[in-house]
Structure formats: C-alpha cells, structure tokens
MIVO-49024 format. One record per residue (C-alpha): x, y, z; residue number from 0; residue in one letter. Coordinates in steps of 0.05 Angstrom, whole numbers. Layout:
N
> xx, yy, zz, miza, tido
> X, Y, Z, NUM, A
...
This chain:
328
> xx, yy, zz, miza, tido
> -179, -681, -767, 0, M
> -243, -679, -810, 1, K
> -285, -688, -747, 2, K
> -249, -629, -713, 3, L
> -258, -585, -775, 4, S
> -332, -601, -777, 5, F
> -337, -584, -703, 6, L
> -309, -515, -715, 7, F
> -355, -503, -774, 8, C
> -413, -517, -727, 9, L
> -385, -472, -674, 10, L
> -377, -412, -720, 11, F
> -443, -424, -756, 12, T
> -483, -425, -692, 13, F
> -444, -371, -655, 14, G
> -405, -419, -610, 15, L
> -468, -449, -582, 16, S
> -437, -519, -585, 17, A
> -501, -548, -557, 18, Q
> -483, -618, -579, 19, N
> -412, -615, -551, 20, I
> -412, -643, -481, 21, K
> -382, -596, -429, 22, G
> -369, -533, -469, 23, I
> -438, -508, -488, 24, S
> -429, -439, -454, 25, K
> -354, -432, -452, 26, D
> -315, -372, -478, 27, A
> -271, -380, -539, 28, F
> -200, -357, -521, 29, A
> -146, -393, -559, 30, H
> -80, -364, -540, 31, T
> -10, -372, -513, 32, Y
> 8, -361, -440, 33, S
> 59, -372, -385, 34, I
> 53, -384, -310, 35, V
> 117, -372, -272, 36, A
> 150, -362, -204, 37, R
> 211, -322, -184, 38, D
> 253, -366, -138, 39, T
> 286, -305, -106, 40, V
> 226, -261, -91, 41, T
> 172, -315, -89, 42, G
> 129, -273, -136, 43, E
> 84, -311, -184, 44, M
> 58, -287, -252, 45, A
> 12, -301, -310, 46, V
> 25, -271, -379, 47, G
> -22, -282, -438, 48, V
> -35, -259, -509, 49, Q
> -91, -277, -557, 50, S
> -128, -257, -619, 51, H
> -190, -247, -577, 52, W
> -219, -186, -542, 53, F
> -200, -175, -469, 54, S
> -166, -241, -457, 55, V
> -140, -224, -387, 56, G
> -203, -231, -344, 57, P
> -217, -300, -373, 58, L
> -148, -331, -374, 59, V
> -105, -302, -318, 60, A
> -119, -316, -244, 61, W
> -75, -307, -183, 62, G
> -74, -299, -108, 63, K
> -16, -276, -65, 64, A
> 17, -332, -25, 65, G
> -26, -384, -61, 66, V
> -12, -391, -135, 67, G
> -31, -373, -206, 68, V
> -74, -404, -260, 69, V
> -80, -397, -335, 70, A
> -143, -428, -366, 71, T
> -152, -423, -441, 72, Q
> -175, -455, -507, 73, S
> -250, -465, -494, 74, F
> -243, -429, -428, 75, V
> -274, -458, -365, 76, N
> -263, -397, -319, 77, P
> -280, -441, -258, 78, A
> -210, -469, -261, 79, Y
> -186, -401, -236, 80, G
> -224, -391, -170, 81, P
> -232, -466, -156, 82, K
> -158, -480, -169, 83, G
> -137, -423, -124, 84, L
> -185, -446, -70, 85, E
> -155, -516, -71, 86, L
> -83, -491, -71, 87, M
> -100, -443, -13, 88, A
> -120, -504, 28, 89, K
> -52, -536, 15, 90, G
> -68, -579, -46, 91, T
> -9, -580, -93, 92, S
> -16, -550, -163, 93, A
> -11, -620, -194, 94, E
> -64, -650, -148, 95, Q
> -111, -590, -156, 96, A
> -107, -591, -231, 97, L
> -117, -666, -235, 98, T
> -178, -662, -190, 99, Q
> -211, -607, -231, 100, L
> -195, -639, -298, 101, V
> -227, -704, -276, 102, E
> -291, -667, -259, 103, Q
> -294, -630, -326, 104, D
> -336, -661, -381, 105, N
> -304, -613, -431, 106, G
> -234, -631, -411, 107, R
> -211, -650, -481, 108, E
> -223, -578, -504, 109, Y
> -185, -546, -446, 110, R
> -115, -522, -437, 111, Q
> -97, -504, -365, 112, V
> -35, -491, -323, 113, A
> -29, -486, -247, 114, F
> 30, -462, -206, 115, L
> 30, -458, -130, 116, D
> 71, -417, -80, 117, A
> 117, -476, -67, 118, H
> 138, -481, -140, 119, G
> 96, -541, -157, 120, S
> 72, -534, -229, 121, V
> 25, -574, -273, 122, S
> -7, -566, -342, 123, A
> -60, -601, -383, 124, F
> -74, -598, -458, 125, T
> -137, -634, -481, 126, G
> -135, -677, -544, 127, E
> -184, -632, -580, 128, N
> -146, -567, -572, 129, C
> -131, -538, -640, 130, V
> -61, -549, -667, 131, E
> -9, -527, -658, 132, A
> -24, -541, -585, 133, A
> 26, -560, -532, 134, E
> 49, -547, -461, 135, D
> 119, -551, -431, 136, L
> 133, -548, -357, 137, T
> 199, -535, -323, 138, G
> 224, -514, -255, 139, K
> 177, -460, -230, 140, N
> 143, -447, -297, 141, F
> 97, -474, -351, 142, S
> 86, -448, -421, 143, V
> 25, -469, -462, 144, Q
> -7, -451, -527, 145, A
> -60, -473, -577, 146, N
> -80, -451, -647, 147, M
> -9, -429, -660, 148, M
> 20, -417, -729, 149, L
> 72, -471, -718, 150, N
> 98, -521, -667, 151, D
> 160, -479, -651, 152, K
> 124, -428, -608, 153, V
> 119, -465, -543, 154, V
> 192, -491, -543, 155, P
> 215, -420, -559, 156, A
> 175, -393, -499, 157, M
> 208, -443, -452, 158, A
> 277, -425, -478, 159, E
> 263, -351, -470, 160, A
> 241, -360, -398, 161, F
> 308, -392, -382, 162, M
> 348, -343, -424, 163, R
> 321, -281, -387, 164, Y
> 332, -310, -317, 165, S
> 365, -246, -293, 166, D
> 304, -203, -308, 167, Y
> 251, -184, -256, 168, P
> 193, -233, -262, 169, L
> 144, -186, -297, 170, A
> 195, -164, -349, 171, E
> 217, -237, -358, 172, R
> 145, -258, -373, 173, V
> 137, -202, -424, 174, V
> 200, -225, -459, 175, E
> 170, -295, -464, 176, V
> 107, -266, -496, 177, L
> 149, -226, -545, 178, K
> 188, -287, -566, 179, V
> 124, -326, -575, 180, A
> 98, -274, -623, 181, Q
> 164, -269, -660, 182, Q
> 165, -345, -670, 183, T
> 96, -345, -703, 184, G
> 45, -334, -648, 185, G
> -30, -344, -657, 186, D
> -47, -365, -728, 187, I
> -103, -313, -728, 188, R
> -60, -255, -707, 189, G
> -60, -214, -643, 190, K
> -110, -170, -606, 191, Q
> -104, -170, -530, 192, S
> -55, -186, -474, 193, A
> -51, -186, -399, 194, A
> -1, -192, -342, 195, L
> -13, -205, -268, 196, I
> 39, -213, -213, 197, V
> 22, -234, -142, 198, V
> 67, -235, -81, 199, G
> 94, -293, -40, 200, P
> 55, -279, 24, 201, E
> -19, -289, 35, 202, K
> -59, -227, 51, 203, T
> -131, -213, 71, 204, D
> -126, -144, 40, 205, K
> -155, -153, -29, 206, S
> -124, -87, -54, 207, W
> -55, -115, -38, 208, E
> -66, -182, -73, 209, D
> -37, -163, -141, 210, K
> 29, -126, -147, 211, K
> 18, -117, -221, 212, I
> -48, -122, -258, 213, D
> -44, -98, -330, 214, L
> -91, -109, -389, 215, R
> -90, -91, -462, 216, V
> -160, -107, -485, 217, D
> -157, -87, -559, 218, D
> -93, -65, -594, 219, H
> -56, -78, -659, 220, K
> 8, -93, -620, 221, Q
> -17, -119, -553, 222, P
> 48, -147, -526, 223, V
> 87, -84, -544, 224, Q
> 33, -43, -510, 225, E
> 36, -88, -449, 226, L
> 111, -77, -446, 227, E
> 99, -1, -449, 228, R
> 47, -4, -393, 229, L
> 94, -45, -350, 230, L
> 147, 10, -356, 231, K
> 94, 62, -337, 232, V
> 74, 19, -278, 233, A
> 146, 15, -254, 234, R
> 152, 90, -258, 235, A
> 89, 101, -218, 236, Y
> 114, 52, -166, 237, D
> 168, 103, -153, 238, H
> 115, 159, -153, 239, M
> 75, 121, -101, 240, N
> 137, 112, -58, 241, K
> 150, 186, -64, 242, G
> 79, 201, -41, 243, D
> 89, 157, 20, 244, L
> 154, 192, 35, 245, A
> 119, 259, 32, 246, V
> 66, 234, 81, 247, E
> 123, 213, 128, 248, A
> 158, 279, 120, 249, G
> 219, 247, 88, 250, N
> 232, 297, 32, 251, M
> 300, 268, 15, 252, E
> 269, 200, -1, 253, K
> 210, 233, -37, 254, A
> 258, 272, -81, 255, L
> 296, 208, -97, 256, K
> 234, 169, -116, 257, E
> 202, 225, -157, 258, Y
> 269, 237, -192, 259, G
> 274, 164, -211, 260, T
> 204, 165, -240, 261, A
> 218, 228, -279, 262, E
> 281, 198, -310, 263, K
> 239, 141, -335, 264, M
> 188, 188, -366, 265, F
> 221, 256, -374, 266, P
> 162, 287, -411, 267, D
> 110, 270, -358, 268, N
> 86, 335, -326, 269, L
> 60, 303, -263, 270, E
> 127, 270, -248, 271, M
> 162, 337, -259, 272, K
> 112, 373, -215, 273, F
> 120, 327, -154, 274, W
> 195, 328, -161, 275, K
> 192, 404, -158, 276, A
> 147, 400, -97, 277, V
> 197, 355, -62, 278, A
> 253, 403, -80, 279, L
> 213, 462, -52, 280, A
> 197, 425, 12, 281, N
> 271, 411, 20, 282, S
> 287, 485, 17, 283, G
> 314, 482, -53, 284, R
> 267, 534, -81, 285, I
> 314, 559, -135, 286, E
> 321, 489, -163, 287, E
> 246, 479, -162, 288, A
> 227, 545, -196, 289, R
> 249, 529, -268, 290, P
> 215, 461, -264, 291, I
> 150, 493, -240, 292, F
> 157, 545, -295, 293, D
> 162, 491, -348, 294, Q
> 102, 453, -320, 295, V
> 59, 516, -314, 296, F
> 76, 538, -385, 297, E
> 52, 472, -413, 298, E
> -10, 467, -369, 299, D
> -34, 525, -325, 300, A
> -78, 479, -283, 301, N
> -15, 457, -246, 302, W
> -5, 528, -221, 303, K
> -75, 526, -189, 304, E
> -58, 458, -162, 305, M
> 3, 485, -127, 306, L
> -38, 538, -90, 307, T
> -83, 483, -61, 308, R
> -26, 441, -31, 309, L
> -7, 483, 31, 310, P
> -76, 474, 62, 311, K
> -68, 398, 58, 312, S
> 1, 401, 87, 313, G
> 33, 371, 25, 314, I
> 70, 436, 9, 315, L
> 106, 463, 70, 316, T
> 138, 527, 44, 317, I
> 121, 597, 68, 318, S
> 70, 642, 34, 319, D
> 127, 686, 10, 320, E
> 163, 628, -22, 321, E
> 98, 604, -55, 322, L
> 86, 673, -85, 323, Q
> 158, 674, -110, 324, K
> 145, 609, -148, 325, I
> 77, 631, -175, 326, L
> 106, 697, -201, 327, E
C-alpha cells in the first residue's frame, strides 16, 4: 500500500509523466465506473461510463455494430478499443481477444478493461495496481467494473441494478446502472463527465449508421442526470427523424403520429410543435394547425419566415391561399 501511495505522489508531482513506470508513461488518467452490456432481445450492445475526469467518453467507450463493445479505464490504454474491436470483428471471442491484448500490455497491472462481443461472450480484467476500491463482475451478457470507488459496494450494486431493470430498453437500463453506482458511493473524488454509446446487432459498412446512440457529457456537476436527460431528448428526436422520413415519403399520417409523439415528450419545444403543425396542414387539417402555428410564431417570429420557405422545397404542400390564411 505504501508503494502504491508513493507511486501516486510521483504521478501527481510530475504531471502523470510516470517515466519510471513500465507501460504507462503516456497513458491518460481516467479512473471510473462503467458497464458493457448486451440486450438479448434486440442484440444491441452498449457502454455506459461516469468519471471524475473531463470528457471520459472518447477514452473509455468503444463500440462497433455487429462486433462488440469495449470499456478501457484506470490508466487508460485506448488501443484496447480499436484493437479489441478488430479482433472481435475477425471472429475472436471477447475472452480470447482481451486475454491476447492483456498479455501484450506491459502496463497491464494498471489497467481495467471489459470486452463484450455480439455473441454475448464477455470478459473483464482488473490489474493488481488499480486503485481501491477496484473490482469487476461479469454476468450473462454484461460486465460492470470500477476503480477508485468510495467503497466496495459500488460494483455489486451495479450488477444487481442491471438485473433489476431487465425490462428497460438497453440504453435506459445502462443509465439506471450508472445512477445506482453513484447513489452507492461512486468515484471517491466525485463526478464530472459521463457517456453512453449503443451499437446495433448487425455489421454495417456505413460509418454513420454504426452507433444508434452516442451521447457525451464532458463537464457537468451532475453528469449521470444530464446523460439521462440527453437520452430522453435523443428518444424524442428519433421520433422527429421518423417524422421527417415520413414527410419525404408523403405519408402525412405517419409523420403526424411521429411528430406528435415527440411533442408529447417535450411539449415546450417549438420545433416539435412546428413540424406537427406542418404535418396537420399537409393532411388538410388547417384549422387544427393554425393555433399551433400562432403559438410558435408568437414565441419566435423566425418560424413564420421558415414556413414561407417550405413550399418551394415541397415539404409544405398546401395552396398559396391556405398559406396566407395561416400567416395572417
């Protein structure tokens, strides 16, 4: 214990240079708690993480649709992310891939890493020199891991929470696990940033389709709560996107349904109100649309100008007379 304390004195004194510590001389410092998990129904895979460190997401959370997810933390070796995904993409199991990379890592005793592949294989590693309380627990289709926690109850509480919220969608389930971790004690230093990624069950060569959810809270007093809020916003905008696609396809009934669902989730959001009104107008329900437009225009006149630009693009399909009726 004295040796480890002296190690950290050196690290902080020399700005984490760690030049005499084999294998971690240039590694980022991201002690944290995280979860990797898979939904057995949808096949989606996720990583959720929180830390008292700025912008923890890009360092810790890695994932690729149809392949797997990785969480790499403590003294972070980011190479575990892309290298682990590359191995799993070639058919190597999560356990075999993690074992192979750990064996090649001179700084392994300062690492904490978890791999999960698209087949549900899961594996985790916690080096002997990770700062207490440090532990990992793996179960069917998930692994929870943490280091530098306030107490040794955090990781078991995370595992219990993952099983307790089994009826939740995967992203919401992961957020609940992060919330429980914080409620149980969390990082001994406090909290600062959080992240959540979700990837699908099928491989894709379209990079823009790789992540279904990709949310980051880089610097916040309540990062997990902010992550939860952003997830709710993301779900609402999923409905907005579906509404847009329905408009493109000329299916105003579906567009109205999707925009309406989004608006119910965020009733004060002007954009959601506006597009719901557009869908109503395109469906011939001008009288229903008018009071919604009036409310939006009153709060922000730019939306009135926006409406006048839509007919040219084909997004608004009402007559000039009907448009003037709305604008007046």
